[in-house]
C-alpha positions in Angstrom: -52.1 19.1 -51.7 -55.0 20.9 -50.0 -54.9 24.5 -48.8 -55.3 23.3 -45.2 -52.3 21.0 -45.3 -50.1 23.8 -46.8 -51.1 26.1 -44.0 -50.4 23.5 -41.3 -47.0 22.7 -42.9 -46.2 26.4 -43.1 -47.1 27.0 -39.4 -45.1 23.9 -38.4 -42.1 25.1 -40.4 -42.4 28.6 -38.8 -42.6 27.1 -35.3 -39.5 24.9 -35.9 -37.6 27.8 -37.3 -38.4 30.1 -34.4 -37.7 27.3 -31.9 -34.2 26.7 -33.2 -33.2 30.3 -33.9 -34.6 31.6 -30.7 -33.7 35.0 -29.2 -30.0 35.0 -28.4 -28.9 37.6 -25.8 -25.4 37.9 -24.4 -24.7 39.3 -21.0 -21.3 40.7 -20.2 -19.9 39.6 -16.9 -17.3 41.8 -15.3 -13.8 40.1 -15.2 -13.6 40.7 -11.4 -16.5 38.3 -11.0 -15.0 35.5 -13.1 -13.6 32.7 -10.9 -11.2 30.3 -12.5 -10.2 27.2 -10.6 -7.1 25.5 -11.8 -6.7 21.9 -10.9 -3.2 20.6 -10.8 -2.7 17.3 -12.6 -2.3 14.4 -10.2 1.1 12.8 -10.4 0.9 9.3 -11.8 3.3 6.5 -11.7 5.2 5.6 -14.8 3.4 2.7 -16.5 6.3 0.2 -15.9 6.3 0.9 -12.2 2.5 0.7 -12.0 2.6 -2.7 -13.8 5.4 -3.9 -11.5 3.3 -2.9 -8.4 0.3 -4.8 -9.8 2.4 -7.9 -10.3 4.0 -7.7 -6.9 0.6 -7.2 -5.2 -0.8 -10.3 -7.0 2.3 -12.2 -6.1 2.0 -11.2 -2.5 -1.7 -12.3 -2.4 -0.8 -15.6 -4.0 2.2 -16.1 -1.6 4.7 -16.1 -4.4 8.2 -14.6 -3.9 8.6 -10.8 -4.5 12.0 -9.5 -5.6 14.0 -8.3 -2.6 14.2 -4.5 -2.2 17.4 -2.8 -3.1 17.6 -0.3 -0.3 20.6 2.1 -0.5 23.4 1.1 1.7 23.6 4.5 3.3 20.2 3.9 4.9 20.8 3.3 8.6 18.0 1.3 10.3 17.3 2.1 13.9 15.0 1.1 16.7 11.7 2.9 17.0 10.8 5.0 20.0 7.7 6.6 21.4 4.3 6.3 19.6 5.9 4.5 16.7 6.7 1.6 19.0 3.0 0.9 19.2 2.5 1.1 15.5 5.6 -1.0 14.6 4.8 -3.6 17.2 6.5 -7.0 17.0 4.4 -9.8 15.6 4.6 -13.4 16.8 4.3 -16.8 15.2 3.3 -20.3 16.2 5.9 -23.0 16.6 7.6 -23.9 13.3 5.1 -21.6 11.3 5.5 -18.6 9.1 1.8 -17.9 8.5 0.5 -14.4 9.6 -1.9 -14.8 12.5 -5.1 -12.7 12.7 -3.7 -10.5 15.5 -0.6 -9.9 13.4 -2.7 -8.8 10.5 -4.1 -6.0 12.6 -0.6 -4.8 13.4 0.5 -5.1 9.8 -2.5 -3.1 8.6 -1.6 -0.3 11.0 2.0 -0.4 9.8 0.9 -0.2 6.2 -1.4 2.7 7.0 1.5 4.5 8.7 3.9 3.8 5.8 1.4 5.2 3.3 1.5 8.5 5.2 5.3 8.4 5.5 6.6 7.8 1.9 10.2 8.5 2.8 10.5 5.7 5.4 12.1 2.4 4.6 11.5 -0.7 6.7 13.8 -3.5 7.7 11.8 -6.6 8.6 13.8 -9.0 10.9 12.8 -12.6 11.2 13.6 -14.5 14.4 13.1 -18.0 15.8 13.4 -19.8 19.1 16.4 -22.0 19.9 14.8 -25.3 18.8 15.9 -26.6 15.4 19.2 -26.4 13.6 20.9 -23.1 12.9 20.3 -23.5 9.2 16.7 -24.4 9.6 16.0 -21.5 12.0 17.7 -19.0 9.6 15.4 -20.3 6.8 12.3 -20.2 9.0 13.2 -16.6 10.2 13.5 -15.6 6.5 10.1 -17.2 5.7 8.6 -15.2 8.6 10.1 -11.9 7.5 9.0 -12.6 3.9 5.4 -13.4 5.0 5.2 -10.0 6.8 6.7 -8.3 3.7 4.2 -10.0 1.3 1.3 -9.0 3.5 2.5 -5.3 3.5 2.9 -5.4 -0.3 -0.6 -6.8 -0.6 -1.8 -3.7 1.3 -0.1 -1.4 -1.2 3.3 -0.8 0.2 6.1 -0.6 -2.5 8.5 -3.5 -2.2 11.4 -1.1 -2.6 10.7 0.2 0.8 10.8 -3.2 2.5 13.9 -5.3 3.1 14.1 -8.6 5.1 16.8 -10.3 7.1 16.8 -13.4 9.2 18.7 -13.8 12.5 17.3 -17.3 13.1 17.9 -18.0 16.8 20.9 -15.7 17.1 19.1 -12.7 18.8 16.6 -14.0 21.4 14.5 -11.5 23.4 14.2 -14.0 26.2 17.1 -16.4 26.9 15.0 -18.8 28.9 14.5 -22.4 27.8 10.8 -22.8 28.3 7.6 -22.3 26.2 7.1 -18.7 27.3 10.6 -17.7 26.2 10.3 -19.6 23.0 6.9 -18.0 22.2 8.5 -14.6 22.8 11.4 -15.4 20.4 9.3 -16.5 17.5 8.8 -13.1 16.0 9.2 -10.5 13.3 10.7 -7.2 14.4 10.7 -3.9 12.5 13.4 -1.2 12.2 13.0 2.1 10.3 15.1 4.4 8.2 14.3 7.7 6.6 
C-alpha cells in the first residue's frame, strides 16, 4: 500500500473517530424549571364488552336483532320536559311500515348525540300504531318500529343496555280521530327517559 493511501486512510479514521466521539457537554437545569406532564391513562372498555358493542353495531347496520336491554326494574321512565322535548322528539312512520324515514334519522342522530353526553340516562322506546289492523298485528308492528329506532341508535354508538323497547300497538293513540291525519299522528315511536 502506498504512503498516500495510508495517510488518506489515517485522516479518514481520525475524522470518523472525532465525529462519533464529539465533544459532550452537560448542562444542569434547575429542578424548578423542569416541567413534567402526567397524562392519565384513558379508560378502556373490557375486551368482551368492546367485542359485543362491535357485534351489536354490525347487527344494527344489517338490520338483525339485538339482544334486549336488561334495564334495572328500579329505573322509572318519565316524560321529558323543556329543551329535552325538542331533542327526544317523536318520530313518525308511513302506513304499515317500520323503516326509519330521513327526517326521523335527523331526530335519532340528535338523540344519539345527547345520549353520548349523558351516559347515565336510559331510554325507553315506545312503538305505537294507528287503529287499523288487528290488535296482535299492531302490537308486532309497534315492536318493529321501536326496534328500528333502537337499531339505528345502536348503529350510532349507543350501548344497547341503555335502550329498551315496548309496543303499545293501537292502545295509546295521541289522536282518537278516525281519519288519515289522526292515523298519521298515531304511527310513531315515543321516547321516555330514566337516570
